[in-house]
C-alpha positions in Angstrom: 0.0 0.0 0.0 2.8 2.4 0.9 4.6 1.7 -2.3 1.5 2.4 -4.4 0.9 5.7 -2.6 4.5 6.8 -3.2 4.3 5.8 -6.8 1.0 7.6 -7.3 2.4 10.8 -5.8 5.6 10.7 -7.9 3.7 10.0 -11.1 1.3 12.8 -10.3 4.1 15.3 -9.9 5.7 14.3 -13.1 2.5 14.1 -15.1 1.3 17.5 -13.9 -1.9 16.1 -12.2 -2.1 17.4 -8.6 -2.2 14.7 -5.9 -3.4 14.8 -2.4 -1.8 13.3 0.7 -3.5 10.0 0.1 -2.2 9.7 -3.4 -5.5 10.6 -5.1 -6.2 13.7 -7.2 -6.5 16.8 -4.9 -10.0 18.1 -4.1 -11.1 21.6 -3.2 -10.6 20.8 0.5 -6.9 19.9 0.0 -4.1 22.1 -1.0 -2.9 20.8 -4.3 0.8 19.8 -4.8 2.5 22.4 -7.0 3.0 21.0 -10.5 6.6 20.5 -11.3 8.5 19.8 -14.4 10.5 16.6 -14.3 13.8 17.2 -12.4 16.8 15.2 -11.5 15.3 14.3 -8.2 12.1 13.1 -9.9 14.1 10.9 -12.2 16.2 9.5 -9.4 13.0 8.8 -7.5 11.6 7.0 -10.5 14.7 4.9 -10.8 14.5 3.9 -7.1 10.8 3.0 -7.5 11.6 1.1 -10.6 14.4 -0.8 -8.9 12.0 -1.7 -6.0 9.4 -3.0 -8.4 12.0 -5.0 -10.3 13.3 -6.5 -7.0 9.7 -7.4 -6.0 9.2 -9.1 -9.4 12.4 -11.0 -9.2 11.6 -12.2 -5.7 8.1 -13.3 -6.8 9.6 -15.3 -9.7 12.2 -16.9 -7.4 9.6 -17.8 -4.8 7.5 -19.5 -7.5 10.5 -21.4 -8.8 11.4 -22.5 -5.3 7.9 -23.9 -4.7 8.4 -26.4 -7.5 12.2 -26.8 -7.9 13.1 -30.3 -6.7 16.3 -29.1 -5.1 14.9 -25.8 -3.7 15.2 -25.4 0.0 13.5 -22.0 0.6 10.3 -23.5 2.1 11.9 -26.1 4.3 14.6 -28.7 4.2 14.1 -31.8 2.0 16.4 -34.6 1.1 17.3 -34.4 -2.6 20.0 -37.0 -2.9 22.8 -34.5 -3.3 24.4 -35.3 0.1 23.6 -38.9 0.3 26.2 -41.7 0.8 29.0 -41.7 -1.8 28.4 -43.5 -5.1 24.8 -44.3 -4.2 21.6 -44.1 -6.2 18.0 -44.4 -5.0 15.4 -45.5 -7.6 12.1 -43.9 -6.7 8.7 -44.4 -8.5 5.7 -42.2 -8.2 1.9 -42.5 -8.8 1.4 -46.2 -8.2 0.3 -48.8 -7.4 -0.5 -49.5 -11.1 -1.5 -52.8 -12.7 0.4 -54.4 -14.4 3.5 -52.2 -14.6 4.2 -52.0 -10.8 4.2 -55.8 -10.7 6.5 -56.0 -13.7 8.8 -53.5 -12.2 9.0 -55.7 -9.0 10.1 -58.6 -11.2 12.9 -56.5 -12.7 14.1 -55.2 -9.3 14.0 -58.8 -7.9 16.1 -60.1 -10.8 18.7 -57.3 -10.3 18.6 -57.7 -6.5 17.8 -54.0 -6.1 15.6 -52.3 -3.5 13.6 -49.2 -4.5 11.1 -46.7 -3.1 7.5 -46.3 -4.2 5.6 -43.1 -3.5 1.9 -44.2 -3.6 -1.3 -42.4 -4.3 -3.8 -43.2 -1.6 -6.9 -43.6 -3.8 -5.0 -46.2 -5.9 -3.9 -47.9 -2.7 -7.5 -48.4 -1.8 -8.2 -49.9 -5.3 -5.2 -52.3 -5.3 -4.0 -53.0 -1.7 -2.8 -56.3 -3.0 -0.1 -54.6 -5.1 1.0 -52.5 -2.1 1.4 -55.7 -0.1 3.6 -57.2 -2.8 5.8 -54.0 -2.8 6.2 -54.3 1.0 6.8 -58.0 1.0 9.5 -57.6 -1.6 11.4 -55.4 0.9 10.9 -52.1 -0.9 10.2 -48.8 0.9 6.9 -47.1 0.6 6.1 -43.4 0.8 3.1 -41.0 0.9 2.3 -39.2 -2.4 -1.0 -37.8 -1.1 -4.5 -39.3 -1.5 -5.6 -37.7 -4.8 -2.5 -36.1 -6.2 -3.3 -32.4 -6.1 -0.7 -29.7 -6.4 -0.4 -28.8 -2.8 0.8 -25.2 -3.5 -2.9 -24.5 -4.1 -4.3 -26.4 -1.1 -5.1 -24.9 2.3 -3.4 -26.3 5.4 -6.6 -28.2 6.2 -6.8 -29.7 2.7 -3.1 -30.6 2.8 -3.4 -32.4 6.1 -6.4 -34.3 4.9 -4.6 -35.4 1.8 -1.6 -36.7 3.7 -3.6 -38.3 6.5 -6.0 -40.1 4.1 -3.0 -41.5 2.3 -1.3 -42.6 5.5 -4.5 -44.4 6.6 -4.9 -46.1 3.2 -1.4 -47.5 3.3 -1.6 -48.5 6.9 -4.8 -50.4 6.1 -3.0 -52.2 3.3 0.2 -53.2 5.0 -0.3 -52.6 8.7 1.9 -49.6 9.1 2.0 -46.0 7.9 4.9 -44.7 5.8 7.6 -42.4 7.0 8.5 -40.8 3.7 6.6 -38.1 1.7 7.0 -36.7 -1.7 4.6 -33.8 -2.8 2.8 -34.3 -6.1 4.5 -32.4 -8.9 7.1 -31.5 -6.3 4.8 -28.5 -5.3 5.1 -27.3 -1.7 5.0 -24.2 0.4 6.1 -23.7 4.0 3.0 -25.2 5.5 3.2 -28.3 3.3 6.4 -29.5 4.8 5.4 -28.5 8.4 2.3 -30.6 8.1 4.2 -33.5 6.6 6.7 -33.5 9.5 3.9 -33.2 12.0 2.7 -36.6 10.7 6.1 -38.1 11.1 7.0 -37.9 7.4 10.4 -37.0 6.0 10.1 -35.0 2.7 12.0 -36.6 -0.2 12.6 -34.8 -3.5 15.1 -35.8 -6.3 18.1 -34.5 -8.2 17.9 -36.8 -11.3 14.8 -37.6 -13.4 13.8 -39.6 -16.5 11.1 -37.3 -17.8 9.0 -40.4 -18.3 5.5 -39.2 -17.4 4.6 -38.9 -21.1 5.8 -42.4 -21.8 8.7 -41.7 -24.2 10.7 -44.7 -25.5 12.8 -46.6 -23.0 16.0 -45.5 -24.8 15.0 -41.8 -24.4 14.4 -42.3 -20.7 17.7 -44.1 -20.3 19.7 -41.5 -22.2 18.2 -38.6 -20.2 19.1 -40.3 -16.9 22.6 -41.3 -18.0 23.4 -37.8 -19.2 22.8 -36.7 -15.6 24.5 -39.6 -13.8 27.6 -40.6 -15.8 30.4 -39.2 -17.9 32.1 -40.9 -21.0 34.8 -43.5 -20.3 36.4 -46.1 -22.6 34.7 -49.1 -21.2 32.4 -51.9 -22.5 29.1 -51.2 -24.3 25.9 -51.0 -22.3 22.4 -52.4 -22.8 21.7 -49.8 -25.5 25.1 -50.1 -27.4 26.6 -47.0 -25.8 29.9 -46.9 -23.9 29.7 -47.6 -20.2 30.6 -44.4 -18.4 32.1 -43.3 -15.1 30.2 -41.8 -12.2 29.3 -38.2 -12.6 27.3 -37.6 -9.4 28.3 -38.1 -5.8 24.8 -39.5 -5.1 21.3 -39.2 -6.5 17.7 -39.8 -6.0 16.1 -40.8 -9.3 12.5 -39.9 -10.1 10.6 -42.3 -12.4 6.9 -43.2 -12.6 5.2 -46.6 -12.3 1.7 -45.1 -12.6 -0.1 -42.0 -13.7 -1.8 -39.3 -11.6 -5.0 -39.1 -13.7 -6.2 -42.7 -13.3 -4.9 -46.2 -12.6 -3.8 -48.2 -15.6 -1.3 -45.7 -17.2 1.2 -47.4 -19.6 4.6 -47.5 -17.9 6.1 -50.3 -20.0 8.8 -48.0 -21.3 9.9 -47.1 -17.7 10.1 -50.7 -16.8 12.3 -51.4 -19.9 14.5 -48.4 -19.1 14.9 -49.6 -15.5 15.9 -53.0 -16.7 18.5 -51.6 -19.1 19.9 -49.0 -16.8 20.5 -50.9 -13.6 23.4 -53.0 -15.0 24.8 -49.9 -16.6 24.9 -48.0 -13.3 26.4 -50.9 -11.4 29.1 -51.2 -14.0 29.9 -47.5 -13.5 30.4 -48.2 -9.7 27.1 -47.0 -8.3 25.3 -48.9 -5.5 21.5 -48.8 -5.6 19.6 -48.3 -2.3 16.1 -47.8 -1.0 15.5 -44.4 0.7 15.8 -45.5 4.3 19.3 -46.7 3.6 20.1 -43.5 1.7 19.0 -41.5 4.7 21.2 -43.4 7.2 23.7 -41.0 8.7 22.3 -37.9 6.8 
């Protein structure tokens, strides 16, 4: 409000329209401000106001970015994978459980002897608790991904708590215990989002590597995007896709992939399953160790 009054007064002086003490045009009961031609003081004032407006705009843009950026920490501390155990990767999958692709993914992970983390949507959990039990029985970690997958930036504190609590309850009903991990849908959060998650005993998990697989691109495209982030070229044997095995590029990473879709159960994630199958041997050859999130968080 103060900024708008100051701006109005300065613009009034420069434009020649008298302004009163409240920033509005002067009336007969107020002494009008004497009209002045633009001076150096006016120009300097305009520069100051312009700078303030620019700073406000930049701050607003930065705040918006931080609310969605997976590695942003403005709105509360989250684990992104950057400071995890050396040479470690955590495979994480969002938006399940999803028939049949979650089950096929479990087969691939079992074959490769890898444990992963699944962030589940509560309404799907209620539809397919049997798949959730298979995830848990296979030794994988399970996390809360809200009940209906809204962007929590636009949810009130009450709505956010309800989303998270309903998902906790659905998972607890399926496997007998509530999860301790949380990932916000779309990565969207604000300060209250993370406070509510922690009040429910949840640790917020984000990511620092992703396969851009939500639109179901070919498995080779998913793999190449991930490998570009995780490894650098080295003269070694060829990988699953005929490319050269590469050396580690990251200290550690949490990888975001999808075994389901947020719109409805049944999304085609066959390409993500194929990419996972191809990438795991590749990453192992580069010297990475794959871990579930509880192990990644040990000592952090």
